[in-house]
LUMTIKE-345476 format. One record per residue (C-alpha): x, y, z. Coordinates in pm, whole numbers, padded with zeros to 5 digits, always signed. Layout:
LUMTIKE-345476
XYZ ...
***
This chain:
LUMTIKE-345476
+00735+02853+04674 +00765+02952+04370 +00554+02775+04062 +00659+02792+03722 +00367+02727+03401 +00432+02569+03090 +00288+02300+02905 +00326+01964+03074 +00218+01735+02821 +00415+01808+02460 +00340+01549+02198 +00737+01557+02060 +00818+01398+02402 +00559+01161+02362 +00668+01055+01993 +01061+01084+02078 +01188+00735+02255 +01502+00847+02415 +01469+01083+02765 +01761+01365+02896 +01912+01108+03064 +01900+00850+02782 +02024+01131+02516 +02328+01246+02764 +02386+00852+02792 +02357+00769+02411 +02620+01117+02364 +02834+00944+02585 +02883+00637+02413 +02935+00790+02081 +03198+01034+02247 +03047+01384+02147 +02953+01669+02374 +02597+01763+02230 +02331+01639+01963 +02423+01980+01744 +02815+01829+01739 +02664+01519+01584 +02481+01686+01321 +02783+01906+01232 +02992+01584+01209 +02741+01384+01045 +02530+01672+00757 +02759+01792+00526 +02755+02202+00632 +02697+02304+00224 +02358+02141+00236 +02182+02291+00591 +01898+02464+00615 +02012+02799+00750 +01681+02901+00898 +01391+02664+01082 +01093+02547+00967 +00831+02754+00908 +00549+02547+01040 +00248+02584+01282 +00325+02583+01654 +00317+02240+01810 -00026+02155+01972 -00113+01921+02241 -00335+01592+02209 -00621+01772+02328 -00535+02056+02143 -00517+01893+01778 -00813+01676+01847 -01058+01995+01962 -00908+02166+01641 -00920+01839+01388 -01322+01798+01527 -01403+02122+01345 -01222+02115+01011 -01386+01740+00976 -01728+01880+01093 -01694+02118+00730 -01731+01752+00573 -02103+01699+00465 -02262+01379+00500 -02512+01289+00222 -02689+00989+00100 -02427+00895-00150 -02555+00681-00463 -02322+00812-00705 -02160+00453-00765 -01864+00428-00991 -01671+00187-00786 -01747+00368-00440 -02030+00261-00207 -02150+00327+00141 -02100-00006+00368 -02070-00121+00703 -01724-00242+00887 -01840-00474+01165 -01775-00296+01501 -01622-00635+01585 -01358-00588+01305 -01308-00199+01320 -01207-00208+01678 -00993-00541+01712 -00817-00481+01322 -00853-00164+01235 -00791+00028+01549 -00549-00218+01670 -00186-00142+01681 -00152-00561+01688 -00287-00525+01335 -00148-00153+01182 +00178-00162+01329 +00322-00472+01179 +00551-00460+00883 +00560-00649+00535 +00548-01036+00611 +00883-01107+00460 +00967-01278+00788 +00712-01509+00795 +00773-01723+01050 +00627-01428+01293 +00394-01285+01034 +00171-01623+01005 -00139-01431+01117 -00186-01153+00903 -00054-01454+00649 -00319-01644+00714 -00561-01295+00704 -00431-01268+00328 -00505-01602+00224 -00849-01565+00364 -00865-01271+00086 -00704-01481-00180 -00984-01730-00155 -01269-01477-00111 -01145-01296-00423 -01054-01617-00657 -01414-01797-00554 -01621-01444-00675 -01417-01427-01000 -01424-01807-01070 -01027-01779-01116 -00734-01988-01045 -00527-01744-00857 -00505-01373-00683 -00284-01203-00568 -00260-00998-00173 -00388-00718-00333 -00306-00417-00517 -00341-00034-00495 -00709+00064-00644 -00924-00081-00947 -00785+00161-01194 -00435+00033-01111 -00515-00301-01120 -00665-00228-01440 -00351-00099-01565 -00146-00396-01447 -00319-00601-01610 -00248-00386-01986 +00090-00428-01870 +00080-00790-01828 -00063-00870-02098 +00134-00633-02352 +00419-00839-02208 +00299-01143-02275 +00130-01110-02620 +00254-01301-02908 +00146-01050-03192 +00403-00884-03348 +00395-00498-03322 +00064-00512-03163 +00057-00169-02954 -00345-00120-02918 -00566-00203-02669 -00955-00190-02627 -01171-00021-02385 -01521-00035-02346 -01641+00291-02314 -01876+00146-02034 -01522+00137-01810 -01495+00361-01509 -01421+00689-01636 -01141+00694-01379 -00992+00354-01473 -00995+00453-01847 -00790+00782-01735 -00539+00577-01522 -00555+00346-01830 -00413+00636-02020 -00178+00761-01823 +00030+00426-01790 -00052+00333-02199 +00082+00669-02349 +00465+00616-02230 +00493+00294-02375 +00330+00377-02689 -00002+00190-02636 -00289+00356-02768 -00589+00289-02614 -00944+00219-02843 -01251+00342-02643 -01588+00198-02808 -01910+00025-02773 -01805-00385-02676 -02091-00480-02892 -01941-00335-03219 -01562-00373-03128 -01390-00503-03446 -01147-00768-03285 -00970-00871-03601 -00803-00609-03588 -00424-00730-03599 -00253-00448-03391 -00520-00493-03075 -00334-00735-02806 -00590-00730-02516 -00922-00541-02402 -01120-00453-02095 -01504-00435-01982 -01700-00349-01684 -01917-00567-01516 -02169-00427-01426 -02084-00126-01689 -02043+00198-01549 -02370+00309-01612 -02528+00040-01434 -02602-00251-01746 -02511-00615-01724 -02393-00788-02054 -02303-01187-02052 -01974-01061-02207 -01942-01487-02333 -01944-01431-02652 -01719-01117-02669 -01422-01285-02496 -01466-01592-02764 -01396-01404-02996 -01136-01211-02885 -00966-01547-02778 -00998-01648-03115 -00775-01338-03245 -00528-01404-02968 -00639-01132-02713 -00624-01138-02339 -00964-01004-02185 -00979-00831-01869 -01287-00761-01681 -01320-00484-01407 -01575-00614-01153 -01830-00536-00865 -01777-00808-00587 -02109-00763-00425 -02251-00875-00753 -02058-01160-00819 -02251-01342-00533 -02575-01345-00786 -02421-01268-01141 -02222-01541-01301 -01828-01481-01240 -01606-01338-01560 -01411-01636-01484 -01684-01885-01569 -01731-01641-01879 -01395-01726-02005 -01198-01376-01846 -00803-01436-01811 -00795-01171-01542 -01061-00948-01320 -00989-00692-01136 -01174-00458-00889 -01216-00295-00598 -01310-00462-00261 -01397-00116-00069 -01732-00261-00035 -01649-00519+00128 -01672-00305+00467 -01400-00031+00371 -01524+00294+00433 -01517+00522+00113 -01251+00754+00290 -01316+01003-00029 -01137+00779-00219 -00937+00515+00001 -00680+00345+00094 -00949+00045-00048 -00791-00285-00141 -00758-00347-00557 -00785-00691-00669 -00646-00891-00947 -00708-01223-00990 -00600-01461-01351 -00583-01773-01484 -00342-02093-01353 -00094-01945-01661 -00028-01665-01529 +00075-01736-01229 +00431-01666-01298 +00370-01280-01385 +00094-01184-01159 +00220-00850-01032 +00203-00786-00673 +00240-01017-00382 +00102-01375-00380 +00056-01514-00064 +00146-01897-00080 +00176-02248+00128 +00456-02416+00234 +00583-02608+00522 +00792-02553+00804 +01129-02732+00933 +00915-02975+01120 +00690-03032+00814 +00364-02795+00947 +00137-02605+00713 +00311-02239+00719 +00232-01973+00492 +00457-01690+00347 +00534-01444+00035 +00567-01662-00307 +00736-01655-00605 +00974-01342-00460 +01197-01365-00783 +00934-01106-00917 +01044-00870-00642 +01181-00489-00808 +01517-00543-00621 +01565-00815-00804 +01404-00784-01139 +01463-00444-01136 +01472-00269-01492 +01345-00591-01656 +01040-00577-01374 +00693-00552-01580 +00529-00345-01275 +00674-00129-01016 +00421-00264-00748 +00574-00252-00383 +00316-00129-00117 +00026-00366-00113 -00321-00274+00084 -00250-00479+00343 -00461-00399+00612 -00775-00277+00383 -00746-00651+00209 -00729-00743+00584 -01049-00580+00621 -01254-00692+00304 -01112-01072+00358 -01246-01037+00773 -01547-00914+00637 -01623-01243+00437 -01524-01437+00696 -01766-01282+00981 -02047-01251+00739 -02018-01553+00526 -02155-01636+00193 -02545-01634+00270 -02497-01313+00473 -02293-01131+00184 -02570-01319-00088 -02829-01123+00156 -02670-00809+00109 -02688-00846-00300 -03011-00963-00296 -03167-00693-00086 -02966-00408-00297 -03101-00533-00624 -03459-00591-00443 -03455-00246-00368 -03267-00141-00728 -03611-00320-00870 -03835-00117-00637 -03673+00183-00740 -03688+00137-01117 -04066+00033-01084 -04167+00407-00838 -03967+00559-01152 -04128+00402-01398 -04459+00496-01239 -04335+00881-01224 -04298+00840-01627 -03922+00798-01627 -03697+00604-01862 -03458+00348-01692 -03278+00248-01968 -03079-00083-01834 -03252-00410-01942 -03030-00590-01658 -02890-00425-01403 -02766-00552-01004 -02715-00197-00794 -02758+00069-01070 -03051+00258-01258 -02959+00470-01571 -03220+00757-01597 -03265+00907-01952 -03362+01265-01896 -03543+01471-02163 -03326+01817-02114 -03040+01949-01917 -03280+02148-01733 -03457+01906-01605 -03102+01752-01480 -02987+02057-01345 -03335+02057-01142 -03307+01695-01007 -02948+01777-00900 -03076+02132-00690 -03378+01911-00518 -03109+01615-00446 -02886+01807-00312 -03149+01986-00081 -03238+01647+00065 -02895+01595+00107 -02861+01311-00137 -02583+01247-00442 -02637+01128-00761 -02434+01073-01037 -02506+01330-01328 -02358+01267-01674 -02434+01284-02049 -02407+01002-02271 -02418+01029-02660 -02541+01348-02601 -02794+01292-02371 -02834+01424-01999 -02859+01120-01734 -02876+01034-01378 -02720+00759-01219 -02873+00582-00919 -02648+00333-00736 -02739+00164-00447 -02548-00016-00150 -02569-00241+00162 -02678+00084+00375 -02991+00146+00173 -03310+00097+00352 -03668+00133+00242 -03704+00481+00336 -03412+00596+00140 -03607+00447-00153 -03886+00652-00121 -03681+00973-00040 -03507+00917-00323 -03897+00887-00547 -03973+01188-00364 -03695+01376-00495 -03771+01318-00872 -04183+01349-00784 -04123+01684-00661 -03935+01816-00967 -04143+01646-01192 -04467+01782-01033 -04616+01473-00930 -04735+01279-00672 -04462+01070-00545 -04583+00648-00519 -04553+00465-00202 -04280+00204-00186 -04288-00102+00008 -04018-00304+00137 -04037-00606-00117 -04088-00989+00072 -03942-01107-00264 -03843-01027-00633 -03829-01214-00959 -03435-01139-01132 -03545-01090-01468 -03175-01169-01633 -03071-01421-01894 -03012-01750-01735 -02671-01706-01851 -02606-01411-01588 -02733-01596-01279 -02470-01729-01074 -02465-02124-01071 -02117-02184-00874 -02076-02181-00515 -01859-01973-00362 -01683-01903+00021 -01714-02313+00105 -01428-02338+00271 -01489-02343+00675 -01297-02024+00721 -01631-01858+00571 -01866-02076+00753 -01741-02118+01103 -01695-01721+01271 -02056-01560+01258 -02114-01479+01593 -01910-01202+01760 -01754-01395+02023 -01587-01678+01746 -01499-01369+01549 -01324-01179+01821 -01152-01537+01933 -01030-01566+01546 -00889-01236+01477 -00704-01278+01820 -00571-01574+01768 -00459-01476+01420 -00310-01110+01591 -00134-01329+01838 +00121-01509+01570 +00250-01126+01443 +00536-00967+01578 +00434-00579+01558 +00600-00218+01710 +00339-00348+02008 +00634-00597+02118 +00973-00475+02021 +01133-00220+01790 +01124-00308+01381 +01522-00163+01289 +01425-00217+00916 +01662+00012+00709 +01464+00234+00438 +01156+00129+00650 +01134+00348+00916 +00890+00164+01177 +00814+00451+01425 +00556+00536+01620 +00214+00611+01504 +00066+00790+01776 -00297+00721+01912 -00420+01062+01866 -00272+01042+01522 -00512+00750+01449 -00851+00878+01589 -00969+01057+01311 -00908+00798+01081 -01285+00611+01178 -01457+00944+01243 -01786+00942+00993 -01675+01278+00871 -01349+01132+00728 -01479+00786+00612 -01841+00855+00500 -01747+01077+00184 -01773+00972-00158 -01453+01055-00367 -01650+01220-00662 -01895+01423-00435 -01919+01807-00495 -01607+01974-00382 -01845+02186-00158 -01927+01892+00028 -01582+01821+00132 -01417+02168+00303 -01274+02016+00580 -01064+01779+00347 -01016+02077+00089 -00877+02236+00438 -00632+01920+00508 -00556+01908+00166 -00406+02270+00146 -00274+02275+00450 -00054+01933+00373 +00039+02051+00083 +00162+02389+00216 +00376+02237+00508 +00542+01954+00257 +00623+02267+00043 +00761+02392+00349 +00979+02092+00433 +01099+01989+00090 +01167+02325-00046 +00950+02302-00329 +00673+02478-00504 +00406+02229-00551 +00242+01908-00405 +00043+01650-00529 -00122+01408-00319 -00271+01198-00547 -00017+00893-00566 -00070+00614-00310 +00219+00450-00286 +00603+00520-00273 +00629+00385-00647 +00326+00537-00765 +00507+00854-00624 +00869+00738-00838 +00617+00699-01144 +00387+01039-01097 +00731+01245-01019 +00888+01053-01368 +00619+01149-01582 +00627+01534-01449 +00961+01507-01560 +00845+01335-01920 +00585+01600-01934 +00867+01899-01880 +01045+01739-02182 +00778+01647-02380 +00627+02035-02372 +00937+02176-02443 +00955+01961-02781 +01263+01732-02603 +01061+01397-02646 +01393+01223-02735 +01491+01290-02373 +01440+00944-02244 +01738+00797-02093 +01724+00797-01686 +02028+00759-01483 +02007+00569-01129 +02263+00421-00913 +02350+00041-00907 +02286+00090-00503 +01853+00229-00581 +01576+00088-00461 +01439-00203-00722 +01129+00013-00780 +01334+00340-00953 +01399+00128-01271 +01099-00038-01258 +00929+00279-01290 +01172+00479-01499 +01084+00187-01804 +00678+00225-01705 +00752+00599-01795 +00914+00483-02115 +01280+00585-02009 +01582+00389-02078 +01763+00280-01774 +02164+00360-01768 +02282+00215-01447 +02612+00418-01236 +02858+00237-01052 +02893+00277-00659 +03257+00320-00495 +03405+00083-00237 +03264+00327-00002 +02930+00279-00126 +02879+00653-00302 +02771+00697-00654 +03064+00729-00835 +03106+01089-00944 +03310+01045-01263 +03093+00723-01398 +02796+00939-01353 +02967+01289-01504 +03124+01042-01810 +02736+00883-01875 +02603+01207-01826 +02816+01367-02078 +02742+01076-02339 +02372+01069-02289 +02357+01462-02302 +02118+01478-02611 +01926+01223-02450 +01924+01257-02101 +01612+01301-01892 +01689+01281-01554 +01878+01099-01224 +01731+00914-01022 +01884+00923-00618 +01819+00866-00321 +01937+01089-00061 +02093+01009+00225 +02239+00752-00020 +02049+00370+00027 +02357+00285+00195 +02302+00544+00495 +02547+00807+00410 +02522+01208+00340 +02667+01194+00047 +02925+01530+00057 +02929+01590-00361 +02522+01549-00387 +02495+01907-00508 +02781+01882-00733 +02593+01592-00862 +02253+01766-00960 +02464+02057-01092 +02602+01811-01340 +02241+01669-01442 +02117+01971-01462 +02427+02151-01672 +02302+01824-01944 +01941+01955-01942 +01811+01684-01779 +01601+01655-01420 +01666+01519-01105 +01421+01339-00913 +01499+01233-00537 +01344+00867-00357 +01239+01029-00067 +01249+00699+00075 +01530+00883+00334 +01354+01199+00391 +01337+01113+00804 +01686+01217+00791 +01616+01541+00622 +01328+01700+00775 +01445+02077+00919 +01820+01988+00860 +01831+01981+00481 +01569+01953+00204 +01534+01775-00158 +01535+02192-00276 +01874+02265-00104 +02060+01984-00256 +01936+02042-00606 +01693+01803-00665 +01329+01886-00903 +01142+01683-00764 +01058+01378-00508 +00827+01168-00363 +00766+01142+00048 +00659+00837+00194 +00387+00926+00458 +00373+00579+00571 +00773+00638+00679 +00862+00964+00750 +00492+01117+00802 +00385+00831+01050 +00098+00661+00851 +00108+00298+00979 +00273+00024+00743 -00049-00158+00815 +00110-00476+00737 +00243-00407+00464 +00053-00126+00334 -00119+00101+00298 +00138+00365+00165 +00094+00702+00066 +00329+00866-00139 +00245+01239-00239 +00507+01468-00497 +00703+01756-00436 +00819+01968-00741 +00988+02264-00814 +00768+02577-01026 +00843+02467-01352 +00718+02087-01336 +00425+02195-01133 +00151+02211-01469 +00267+01867-01497 +00152+01733-01167 -00183+01424-01205 -00539+01555-01232 -00843+01373-01294 -01128+01311-01557 -01387+01349-01261 -01290+01606-01022 -01120+01953-01061 -00814+01889-00935 -00670+02276-00893 -00667+02317-01250 -00407+02042-01349 -00504+01872-01625 -00277+01567-01697 -00439+01236-01663 -00468+01029-01317 -00210+00814-01177 -00436+00692-00930 -00811+00617-00946 -00925+00879-00704 -00803+01253-00705 -00688+01313-00385 -00581+00917-00327 -00552+00746-00008 -00777+01055+00166 -00841+00952+00482 -00518+00837+00630 -00373+01197+00515 -00531+01293+00815 -00263+01074+01044 +00032+01289+00865 -00161+01595+00912 -00222+01530+01296 +00190+01442+01328 +00270+01780+01164 +00069+01944+01369 +00147+01806+01689 +00548+01799+01608 +00549+02139+01472 +00878+02270+01299 +01078+02256+01580 +00952+01868+01700 +00989+01755+01300 +01347+01871+01334 +01416+01734+01675 +01274+01380+01566 +01525+01387+01281 +01859+01466+01502 +01695+01204+01736 +01682+00936+01440 +02059+01032+01363 +02159+01035+01740 +01968+00647+01803 +02163+00505+01464 +02524+00632+01549 +02447+00496+01906 +02356+00171+01772 +02644+00205+01538 +02914+00260+01855 +02734-00001+02045 +02798-00257+01722 +03041-00193+01530 +03327-00400+01777 +03105-00718+01702 +02955-00652+01317 +03149-00388+01081 +02965-00132+00958 +02980-00122+00561 +02969+00261+00488 +02989+00612+00692 +03087+00957+00617 +03371+01138+00618 +03375+01160+00997 +03266+00790+01080 +02919+00868+01088 +02605+00707+00966 +02311+00910+00869 +01987+00764+01017 +02050+00407+00913 +02345+00216+00947 +02501-00140+00724 +02567-00445+00936 +02823-00663+00765 +02768-01025+00815 +02933-01196+00498 +03265-01283+00735 +03067-01553+00885 +02978-01742+00559 +03328-01890+00595 +03165-02054+00947 +02848-02169+00726 +02618-01904+00879 +02421-01673+00684 +02277-01367+00740 +01908-01532+00710 +01996-01760+00991 +02081-01417+01219 +01699-01281+01107 +01559-01593+01238 +01762-01619+01514 +01622-01290+01633 +01286-01404+01642 +01384-01609+01980 +01492-01331+02125 +01147-01105+02055 +01246-00887+01757 +01200-00865+01387 +01523-00850+01197 +01643-00541+00995 +01627-00519+00607 +01818-00857+00551 +02072-00820+00216 +01938-00509+00048 +02123-00267-00034 +02386-00527-00023 +02375-00910+00008 +02457-01064+00285 +02393-00752+00567 +02172-00628+00770 +02041-00265+00747 +01966-00103+01043 +01729+00168+01140 +01659+00225+01439 +01390+00563+01434 +01363+00853+01705 +01073+00652+01856 +01275+00382+02045 +01411+00454+02378 +01729+00355+02486 +01614+00110+02684 +01483-00098+02393 +01796-00010+02149 +02020-00143+02443 +01796-00469+02451 +01876-00480+02064 +02218-00458+02171 +02209-00731+02369 +02050-00947+02138 +02282-00848+01883 +02589-00917+02082 +02513-01229+02204 +02406-01389+01843 +02782-01274+01785 +02898-01511+02046 +02662-01783+01926 +02844-01749+01583 +03165-01725+01783 +03097-02048+01925 +03043-02212+01575 +03349-02022+01411 +03593-02178+01691 +03412-02524+01685 +03258-02498+01972 +02930-02549+01833 +02834-02789+01527 +02847-02603+01205 +02495-02735+01102 +02302-02847+01438 +02308-02523+01616 +02089-02254+01749 +02098-02046+01441 +02031-02308+01198 +01764-02432+01417 +01600-02069+01463 +01348-01966+01558 +01256-02222+01819 +00832-02238+01852 +00693-02403+02215 +00653-02731+02019 +01001-02738+01971 +01101-02714+02281 +00854-02929+02405 +00956-03253+02275 +00984-03520+02507 +01334-03607+02366 +01543-03348+02374 +01806-03436+02128 +01971-03095+02015 +02337-02981+02157 +02234-02641+02342 +01971-02632+02609 +01618-02563+02553 +01668-02234+02778 +01918-02141+02552 +01677-02167+02293 +01383-01971+02342 +01532-01766+02646 +01858-01624+02571 +01797-01317+02747 +01577-01234+03078 +01358-01009+02858 +01280-01312+02654 +01169-01499+02954 +00951-01255+03087 +00796-01137+02778 +00808-01389+02522 +00640-01414+02199 +00658-01750+02032 +00673-01763+01671 +00427-01971+01545 +00611-02195+01331 +00964-02305+01265 +01203-02185+00983 +00987-02168+00645 +01094-02385+00330 +01029-02146+00080 +01160-02329-00218 +00864-02604-00122 +00641-02359-00153 +00733-02216-00498 +00714-02587-00607 +00422-02665-00508 +00202-02326-00548 -00104-02322-00331 -00253-01988-00276 -00591-02006-00155 -00731-02164+00186 -00676-02543+00174 -00924-02813+00154 -01190-02914+00397 -01014-03315+00429 -00664-03137+00508 -00789-03024+00849 -00702-03244+01151 -00743-03214+01489 -00574-02975+01668 -00434-03274+01948 -00197-03411+01631 -00040-03117+01622 +00084-03034+01946 +00405-03195+01947 +00563-03243+01574 +00817-03455+01520 +01154-03262+01560 +01268-03323+01154 +01580-03074+01199 +01640-02738+01032 +01564-02686+00647 +01837-02588+00440 
***
């Protein structure tokens, strides 16, 4: 017997769902001989790549993890006392294992279908309650990207609200974190807003051109100020005031809301989330009740379901960008859901007493350190402080000597100059022990040539703050923060929530434009390694050699995939990538003296963040029509490019189109824009239908963003984190974002996010994906994505019209199913979405980009068997619709209108509905065997918006569980 050898465990075979037999069957159904033939009939020949991707040879999972361990170990784990909004912390192991490392949590989608997302929504309302309690304000959103962008969102919000005519100046305390000032400058400049940076103690608030102000609490140097008088005076002159605050300090310090602040922003990182060299972390924004209709981002609210039970859902959805478009004041699309869940669970697990104890310990050790450094004759400048000391030094030589000695002891401090004087900042944290304080003292003593005083762990310390600074109000009083403090109880609570959510662990999530595909375990493993999570983003770059290698490789590989010359990894969401790309175009025009070029042409079918981002970049949006076939109307585009030739800045285009078609005119479209002096921004939302087959550079684009949380396998995390790096052609590279604190490879533009490389700690996921797939594997993934989509199209088009196709009748990686004809029978597309829950599926994208439709994207990771299960569900639902159309089922009292069906619904003693319980909850054999039960019946969203409740409800509303077992059947909610 002759045995042949070849790799037995190839990763691409794990990533792609269909096996050889499945591929053969799909090709037969589609009616083609091979995948090559299908691709030839789908992707226009003019834009096809002429050579394979030049990427590393694919590695097995074992080989990759061994390689990556060596890269990660190049990162050096020093003790970090740099502060500036980032602190070492401890994520409880029970939360790490059961949420962060659990696909039941990290593979779920944004909770648009609330009935199958109740666990995540409860976790998010816990987070909102935590933020509201600690900040002392009335309402909070369910997270933003980071502290800098949260601060920028309030700048936009308050600028849009000011009644002071012509007010275009914004006061920024010089003690706001430097990276936040950097981001504020980026966001203010395109809108003609001037930042006035200065000392809040001497600021002239009578200036009529000011519309708002932002302060830091505690300040960047650690000083704690009572801002009550400043805020009161600002309000006298009609200024809105934002305070950027540290969450842990607010357990001891008077919350800014009680000082009168209009908004409080910050970063919840130190509530258990690893520093991760800068992210991802959940930024927060809390504000007064009067601003609830304009607060950016997602808000989770409480409503009721069809049976009258409490249910959570995303509130005030009319603020979403796909509705407001160019009128939106924010382009926020992603929320840092997974990270806000971690921070909220940190508060649930530890509770108010333990979190306050963490804060007390930190402050006590800071006092101890201050006393010891005082004994050495050092000048600690902060009269009042929480965790950070500001040491004034006599010379730069002394500062350099301290830095050298500290780094020799594997310790990082903050080194800076203020008003011409060298300083050292030392920020203590939850993980600091008395031994660490002794080590810090030893560094200074050695440099000064003195004996280090011995420090002892203080049993108690006297807080010397002004009475007005000491928090008197209670916080985290709700039972949820006072119940689950043993690990057993916490484990069960998290599992109960997980069981209410449908994720990729249950079934395919076929959302068009969202690419919910495999997030392989091997890709996820390094995320929680200390070498990845333990680095401070402002640590010296030589300590992050492993990260540098990851960044350089990833940038090079993404350049190869896109055909571009340079990549920035900084944008930490797709919308941020859009914004950064448009700023690069703006920077290019401005450098050439073409500041007047401010018109952005945007197709009517574009994702809503496109026009919102353009307006934020200071551009004027001009909409380009679509044809009846869903393509860009070339005649209209040409006419508008000519009309605005002198002012044309760019075209924003998605490719393949938002309608799931490779538009054959794309090269001509891009050439038209270039002919009139504009540049082409390509939205990379559908990049997973390009990789290895074509590229943004080939079609003629100049810049694109890439959704790493889509095409390159970073999980959606229930609505975030996202990562949106941008690639650019050579002449736009000088305008990529830089950073005020870290030399990001010589780039001088200001930052778009707080950290130099954005959400650095999840970049290893995409790094792993590319490593294990290789160029050939990435190309095959694109081919299988197109195969799977066309298979679904072939199976479903006799039941649901497919709205748009290419010239050969093929779709790209996604398709739009037209459900509008069912309205004649009273069936809405929402009814289909809710009924799919009974079959164990999450709905495709509802009513985008065309109202009354479903946009379906199966991805390459779904097997033929899973695709067939989805087809079976959709076909059976079509039969249920037909029963209504033909009068065999009542137009209002039918299985679709009542969907989804909960266990409580079918357990009622007197079942009076005109269809069987079995049809309601077991419509297929698979549903009977592997039933996923929606936690609530259909939710009444309008009720929730009319009665907005965005925090955990009061103790009085808690009732015995027995009373909720068999709720009254009140019928469907219309």
